[in-house]
A tleap script that builds the chain and sets N, CA, C and O, in Angstrom:
source leaprc.protein.ff14SB
mol = sequence {
  NMET SER SER ARG TYR LYS SER TYR SER PRO
  TYR VAL SER PRO PHE ASP PRO CYS THR PRO
  ILE ARG VAL LYS THR TYR SER THR PRO PRO
  ASN LEU TYR MET GLY PHE GLN PRO LYS ASN
  LEU GLN GLN PHE THR PRO GLN GLU ALA LEU
  ARG ALA GLY THR LEU TRP LYS ALA PHE TYR
  ASP PRO TYR TYR SER PRO TYR GLU ARG VAL
  LYS GLY ASP ASP PRO CGLU
}
set mol.1.N position { -1.761 0.293 -16.573 }
set mol.1.CA position { -0.811 0.585 -15.126 }
set mol.1.C position { -0.801 -0.897 -14.760 }
set mol.1.O position { -1.118 -1.881 -15.428 }
set mol.2.N position { -0.317 -0.772 -13.430 }
set mol.2.CA position { 0.444 -2.072 -12.956 }
set mol.2.C position { -0.838 -1.963 -11.716 }
set mol.2.O position { -1.595 -1.012 -11.524 }
set mol.3.N position { -0.779 -3.222 -11.011 }
set mol.3.CA position { -1.179 -2.902 -8.979 }
set mol.3.C position { -0.885 -2.132 -7.720 }
set mol.3.O position { 0.007 -2.625 -7.030 }
set mol.4.N position { -1.301 -1.313 -7.389 }
set mol.4.CA position { 0.336 -1.582 -6.503 }
set mol.4.C position { 0.287 -2.101 -5.596 }
set mol.4.O position { 0.637 -1.484 -4.590 }
set mol.5.N position { -0.183 -3.541 -5.457 }
set mol.5.CA position { -0.117 -4.349 -4.462 }
set mol.5.C position { 0.314 -5.933 -5.542 }
set mol.5.O position { 0.001 -6.332 -6.663 }
set mol.6.N position { 1.213 -6.447 -4.366 }
set mol.6.CA position { 2.188 -7.568 -5.305 }
set mol.6.C position { 1.767 -8.112 -3.760 }
set mol.6.O position { 1.520 -7.613 -2.662 }
set mol.7.N position { 1.872 -10.035 -4.643 }
set mol.7.CA position { 1.967 -10.834 -3.703 }
set mol.7.C position { 3.173 -12.087 -4.389 }
set mol.7.O position { 3.657 -12.206 -5.514 }
set mol.8.N position { 3.344 -12.892 -3.099 }
set mol.8.CA position { 4.464 -13.923 -3.229 }
set mol.8.C position { 4.279 -14.513 -2.352 }
set mol.8.O position { 3.678 -13.991 -1.412 }
set mol.9.N position { 4.949 -16.568 -2.240 }
set mol.9.CA position { 4.900 -17.432 -1.816 }
set mol.9.C position { 5.762 -17.532 -1.627 }
set mol.9.O position { 6.619 -17.795 -2.471 }
set mol.10.N position { 6.114 -17.255 0.462 }
set mol.10.CA position { 8.256 -18.250 0.161 }
set mol.10.C position { 8.282 -19.480 0.448 }
set mol.10.O position { 7.342 -20.270 0.532 }
set mol.11.N position { 9.407 -19.645 0.606 }
set mol.11.CA position { 9.397 -21.313 0.597 }
set mol.11.C position { 9.190 -20.967 1.949 }
set mol.11.O position { 9.555 -19.978 2.585 }
set mol.12.N position { 8.105 -22.623 2.484 }
set mol.12.CA position { 7.811 -22.511 3.765 }
set mol.12.C position { 8.921 -23.947 4.190 }
set mol.12.O position { 9.213 -24.793 3.345 }
set mol.13.N position { 9.184 -23.969 4.939 }
set mol.13.CA position { 10.711 -25.464 5.578 }
set mol.13.C position { 8.712 -26.350 6.044 }
set mol.13.O position { 7.588 -25.852 5.977 }
set mol.14.N position { 9.345 -28.203 6.601 }
set mol.14.CA position { 8.802 -29.161 6.825 }
set mol.14.C position { 9.266 -28.867 8.450 }
set mol.14.O position { 8.475 -29.233 9.319 }
set mol.15.N position { 10.566 -28.197 8.864 }
set mol.15.CA position { 11.033 -28.109 10.300 }
set mol.15.C position { 10.719 -26.714 10.460 }
set mol.15.O position { 11.627 -25.989 10.868 }
set mol.16.N position { 9.260 -26.058 10.136 }
set mol.16.CA position { 8.928 -24.722 10.736 }
set mol.16.C position { 8.893 -24.598 11.767 }
set mol.16.O position { 7.664 -24.607 11.693 }
set mol.17.N position { 9.169 -24.401 13.410 }
set mol.17.CA position { 8.402 -24.476 14.579 }
set mol.17.C position { 6.754 -23.814 14.642 }
set mol.17.O position { 5.887 -24.180 15.436 }
set mol.18.N position { 6.620 -22.843 13.670 }
set mol.18.CA position { 5.658 -21.403 13.069 }
set mol.18.C position { 5.084 -22.153 12.392 }
set mol.18.O position { 5.369 -23.230 11.870 }
set mol.19.N position { 3.594 -21.056 12.438 }
set mol.19.CA position { 2.211 -21.863 11.318 }
set mol.19.C position { 3.530 -21.206 10.044 }
set mol.19.O position { 4.614 -20.624 10.072 }
set mol.20.N position { 2.835 -21.608 9.315 }
set mol.20.CA position { 4.220 -19.963 8.105 }
set mol.20.C position { 2.622 -19.222 7.152 }
set mol.20.O position { 1.400 -19.365 7.105 }
set mol.21.N position { 3.533 -18.556 6.651 }
set mol.21.CA position { 2.126 -17.239 6.649 }
set mol.21.C position { 2.553 -17.728 4.756 }
set mol.21.O position { 3.716 -17.610 4.368 }
set mol.22.N position { 1.372 -18.274 3.745 }
set mol.22.CA position { 2.015 -18.886 2.614 }
set mol.22.C position { 2.018 -18.146 1.339 }
set mol.22.O position { 2.701 -18.274 0.323 }
set mol.23.N position { 0.660 -16.986 1.807 }
set mol.23.CA position { 1.401 -15.549 0.867 }
set mol.23.C position { 1.723 -14.180 1.644 }
set mol.23.O position { 1.160 -13.384 2.395 }
set mol.24.N position { 2.267 -14.267 1.369 }
set mol.24.CA position { 2.324 -13.065 2.029 }
set mol.24.C position { 2.353 -11.615 0.404 }
set mol.24.O position { 2.657 -11.717 -0.784 }
set mol.25.N position { 1.978 -10.716 1.075 }
set mol.25.CA position { 1.739 -9.136 0.334 }
set mol.25.C position { 1.806 -7.821 1.170 }
set mol.25.O position { 1.431 -7.612 2.324 }
set mol.26.N position { 2.844 -6.349 -0.453 }
set mol.26.CA position { 3.131 -6.312 0.325 }
set mol.26.C position { 2.895 -4.487 -1.506 }
set mol.26.O position { 2.595 -4.564 -2.697 }
set mol.27.N position { 3.257 -3.302 -0.589 }
set mol.27.CA position { 2.314 -2.029 -1.546 }
set mol.27.C position { 3.481 -1.635 -2.247 }
set mol.27.O position { 4.701 -1.693 -2.092 }
set mol.28.N position { 2.419 -1.087 -3.321 }
set mol.28.CA position { 5.083 -0.289 -3.883 }
set mol.28.C position { 3.904 1.424 -3.858 }
set mol.28.O position { 2.756 1.839 -3.699 }
set mol.29.N position { 4.318 1.538 -3.943 }
set mol.29.CA position { 4.055 3.939 -4.477 }
set mol.29.C position { 3.981 3.828 -5.387 }
set mol.29.O position { 4.583 3.061 -6.138 }
set mol.30.N position { 2.728 5.037 -5.707 }
set mol.30.CA position { 2.600 5.643 -6.907 }
set mol.30.C position { 4.005 5.792 -7.478 }
set mol.30.O position { 4.146 5.260 -8.579 }
set mol.31.N position { 4.825 6.258 -7.089 }
set mol.31.CA position { 5.905 7.015 -7.741 }
set mol.31.C position { 6.506 6.730 -8.491 }
set mol.31.O position { 7.152 7.443 -9.258 }
set mol.32.N position { 6.363 4.623 -8.396 }
set mol.32.CA position { 7.244 4.231 -9.172 }
set mol.32.C position { 5.926 3.664 -10.854 }
set mol.32.O position { 5.962 2.721 -11.644 }
set mol.33.N position { 5.430 4.285 -10.760 }
set mol.33.CA position { 4.515 3.909 -11.887 }
set mol.33.C position { 5.096 5.111 -13.626 }
set mol.33.O position { 5.262 4.878 -14.823 }
set mol.34.N position { 5.243 6.816 -12.359 }
set mol.34.CA position { 5.568 7.345 -13.185 }
set mol.34.C position { 6.172 8.079 -13.143 }
set mol.34.O position { 6.522 8.814 -12.221 }
set mol.35.N position { 6.564 7.985 -14.779 }
set mol.35.CA position { 7.994 8.261 -15.622 }
set mol.35.C position { 8.239 9.435 -15.343 }
set mol.35.O position { 9.090 9.823 -16.143 }
set mol.36.N position { 8.028 10.042 -14.809 }
set mol.36.CA position { 8.328 11.699 -14.648 }
set mol.36.C position { 6.943 12.418 -14.019 }
set mol.36.O position { 5.778 12.388 -14.416 }
set mol.37.N position { 7.545 13.049 -12.916 }
set mol.37.CA position { 5.724 13.841 -12.468 }
set mol.37.C position { 6.096 15.357 -14.016 }
set mol.37.O position { 7.139 15.798 -14.498 }
set mol.38.N position { 4.414 15.695 -14.301 }
set mol.38.CA position { 3.680 15.968 -14.797 }
set mol.38.C position { 4.233 17.025 -14.918 }
set mol.38.O position { 5.395 17.146 -14.531 }
set mol.39.N position { 3.332 18.396 -15.667 }
set mol.39.CA position { 2.995 19.606 -15.377 }
set mol.39.C position { 1.244 20.154 -14.305 }
set mol.39.O position { 0.610 19.142 -14.006 }
set mol.40.N position { 0.990 20.649 -14.119 }
set mol.40.CA position { -0.298 21.025 -12.761 }
set mol.40.C position { -0.634 19.684 -13.232 }
set mol.40.O position { -1.204 19.275 -14.244 }
set mol.41.N position { 0.152 18.820 -11.677 }
set mol.41.CA position { -0.259 18.025 -10.940 }
set mol.41.C position { -1.476 18.480 -9.090 }
set mol.41.O position { -1.402 18.960 -7.959 }
set mol.42.N position { -2.164 18.013 -9.820 }
set mol.42.CA position { -3.390 18.820 -8.312 }
set mol.42.C position { -2.162 18.392 -6.858 }
set mol.42.O position { -1.153 17.733 -6.609 }
set mol.43.N position { -3.518 19.659 -6.022 }
set mol.43.CA position { -2.141 19.704 -4.894 }
set mol.43.C position { -3.613 19.349 -4.352 }
set mol.43.O position { -4.760 19.301 -4.797 }
set mol.44.N position { -2.749 19.064 -2.809 }
set mol.44.CA position { -3.591 19.027 -1.485 }
set mol.44.C position { -3.277 20.524 -0.669 }
set mol.44.O position { -2.135 20.974 -0.762 }
set mol.45.N position { -4.217 21.215 0.058 }
set mol.45.CA position { -4.304 22.524 0.332 }
set mol.45.C position { -2.428 22.016 1.341 }
set mol.45.O position { -1.735 21.016 1.155 }
set mol.46.N position { -2.171 23.284 2.397 }
set mol.46.CA position { -1.376 23.077 2.734 }
set mol.46.C position { -1.720 21.776 3.920 }
set mol.46.O position { -1.050 20.764 4.125 }
set mol.47.N position { -2.658 22.097 4.410 }
set mol.47.CA position { -3.173 21.616 5.706 }
set mol.47.C position { -3.339 19.801 5.568 }
set mol.47.O position { -2.938 18.833 6.213 }
set mol.48.N position { -4.180 20.031 4.321 }
set mol.48.CA position { -3.976 18.020 4.077 }
set mol.48.C position { -3.186 17.628 4.403 }
set mol.48.O position { -2.851 16.944 5.370 }
set mol.49.N position { -2.361 18.423 2.810 }
set mol.49.CA position { -1.030 17.985 2.604 }
set mol.49.C position { -0.090 17.680 4.155 }
set mol.49.O position { 0.032 16.528 4.572 }
set mol.50.N position { 0.152 18.154 4.447 }
set mol.50.CA position { 0.786 17.760 5.868 }
set mol.50.C position { 0.098 16.381 6.802 }
set mol.50.O position { 0.593 15.899 7.821 }
set mol.51.N position { -1.133 15.955 6.129 }
set mol.51.CA position { -1.549 15.153 6.853 }
set mol.51.C position { -2.020 13.984 5.755 }
set mol.51.O position { -3.033 13.336 6.016 }
set mol.52.N position { -0.958 13.605 3.994 }
set mol.52.CA position { -0.777 12.973 3.762 }
set mol.52.C position { -0.069 12.667 3.482 }
set mol.52.O position { 0.068 11.674 2.767 }
set mol.53.N position { 1.381 13.912 4.232 }
set mol.53.CA position { 2.681 13.600 3.898 }
set mol.53.C position { 3.468 13.617 2.981 }
set mol.53.O position { 4.683 13.437 3.061 }
set mol.54.N position { 2.611 13.915 1.692 }
set mol.54.CA position { 3.182 14.960 0.077 }
set mol.54.C position { 2.448 15.813 -0.055 }
set mol.54.O position { 1.750 15.966 0.947 }
set mol.55.N position { 2.081 17.040 -1.490 }
set mol.55.CA position { 1.912 17.734 -1.773 }
set mol.55.C position { 0.839 17.305 -2.688 }
set mol.55.O position { -0.341 17.133 -2.383 }
set mol.56.N position { 1.356 17.158 -3.786 }
set mol.56.CA position { 0.242 15.846 -5.131 }
set mol.56.C position { -0.267 15.040 -4.579 }
set mol.56.O position { 0.293 14.440 -3.661 }
set mol.57.N position { -2.539 14.562 -5.313 }
set mol.57.CA position { -2.589 13.337 -5.232 }
set mol.57.C position { -1.949 12.732 -5.988 }
set mol.57.O position { -1.486 11.716 -5.470 }
set mol.58.N position { -1.801 12.810 -6.561 }
set mol.58.CA position { -1.049 11.499 -7.361 }
set mol.58.C position { -0.397 10.588 -6.953 }
set mol.58.O position { -0.370 9.392 -7.240 }
set mol.59.N position { 0.428 11.522 -5.893 }
set mol.59.CA position { 1.864 10.608 -5.007 }
set mol.59.C position { 1.268 10.263 -3.743 }
set mol.59.O position { 2.017 9.623 -3.006 }
set mol.60.N position { -0.423 10.636 -3.085 }
set mol.60.CA position { -0.928 9.918 -2.242 }
set mol.60.C position { -1.353 8.360 -1.295 }
set mol.60.O position { -2.309 7.813 -0.746 }
set mol.61.N position { -0.446 8.242 -1.475 }
set mol.61.CA position { -0.861 6.388 -0.905 }
set mol.61.C position { -0.906 5.390 0.408 }
set mol.61.O position { -0.115 4.579 0.889 }
set mol.62.N position { -2.787 6.051 0.889 }
set mol.62.CA position { -2.828 5.376 2.003 }
set mol.62.C position { -2.340 4.632 2.581 }
set mol.62.O position { -1.710 5.396 3.313 }
set mol.63.N position { -1.976 3.337 3.017 }
set mol.63.CA position { -0.981 2.818 3.510 }
set mol.63.C position { -2.438 1.591 4.458 }
set mol.63.O position { -2.118 1.659 5.644 }
set mol.64.N position { -3.005 1.174 4.409 }
set mol.64.CA position { -3.762 0.042 5.084 }
set mol.64.C position { -2.972 -1.454 5.541 }
set mol.64.O position { -2.095 -1.978 4.854 }
set mol.65.N position { -3.242 -1.744 6.227 }
set mol.65.CA position { -2.636 -2.898 6.876 }
set mol.65.C position { -3.264 -4.234 6.388 }
set mol.65.O position { -4.471 -4.025 6.273 }
set mol.66.N position { -3.104 -4.918 6.209 }
set mol.66.CA position { -3.896 -6.891 5.026 }
set mol.66.C position { -4.533 -6.697 6.581 }
set mol.66.O position { -5.667 -6.219 6.596 }
set mol.67.N position { -3.969 -6.994 7.799 }
set mol.67.CA position { -5.360 -7.469 9.481 }
set mol.67.C position { -6.425 -6.309 9.666 }
set mol.67.O position { -7.444 -6.416 10.348 }
set mol.68.N position { -6.006 -5.093 8.898 }
set mol.68.CA position { -7.417 -4.289 9.538 }
set mol.68.C position { -8.530 -4.895 8.163 }
set mol.68.O position { -8.463 -5.087 6.949 }
set mol.69.N position { -10.021 -5.089 9.847 }
set mol.69.CA position { -11.572 -5.129 9.058 }
set mol.69.C position { -11.707 -4.076 7.811 }
set mol.69.O position { -10.832 -3.240 7.585 }
set mol.70.N position { -12.332 -4.144 7.399 }
set mol.70.CA position { -13.355 -3.799 6.739 }
set mol.70.C position { -14.102 -2.941 7.396 }
set mol.70.O position { -14.556 -3.453 8.419 }
set mol.71.N position { -14.688 -0.928 7.097 }
set mol.71.CA position { -15.188 -1.160 7.785 }
set mol.71.C position { -16.965 -1.095 7.348 }
set mol.71.O position { -17.569 -0.612 6.390 }
set mol.72.N position { -17.481 -2.006 8.849 }
set mol.72.CA position { -19.029 -2.371 8.471 }
set mol.72.C position { -18.628 -4.417 8.718 }
set mol.72.O position { -19.502 -5.281 8.646 }
set mol.73.N position { -17.370 -4.648 8.951 }
set mol.73.CA position { -17.323 -6.255 9.610 }
set mol.73.C position { -17.868 -6.133 10.639 }
set mol.73.O position { -17.663 -5.368 11.581 }
set mol.74.N position { -19.025 -7.370 10.366 }
set mol.74.CA position { -19.072 -7.796 12.137 }
set mol.74.C position { -17.581 -8.700 12.918 }
set mol.74.O position { -16.838 -9.566 12.458 }
set mol.75.N position { -17.627 -7.987 14.294 }
set mol.75.CA position { -16.565 -8.945 15.173 }
set mol.75.C position { -17.094 -10.350 15.452 }
set mol.75.O position { -18.291 -10.396 15.736 }
set mol.76.N position { -16.281 -11.755 15.418 }
set mol.76.CA position { -16.751 -12.476 15.578 }
set mol.76.C position { -16.930 -13.077 16.759 }
set mol.76.O position { -17.622 -14.092 16.837 }
savepdb mol mol.pdb
quit
């Protein structure tokens, strides 16, 4: 299975007035790697499904910002 997080290096102009972001990352959804929906997939309860945004656990993909701190990190 491929990684759900991809990254690329955009072109950085020498005349760019802002500090460039040298590596950009993005997340791809799990349904991209599943050719078809198999039978009997595990399901969330109705309340959990409303919070998760999907009924099936295999399609759940929480979003974590690359700028979020990992829990337990000390503030600088």
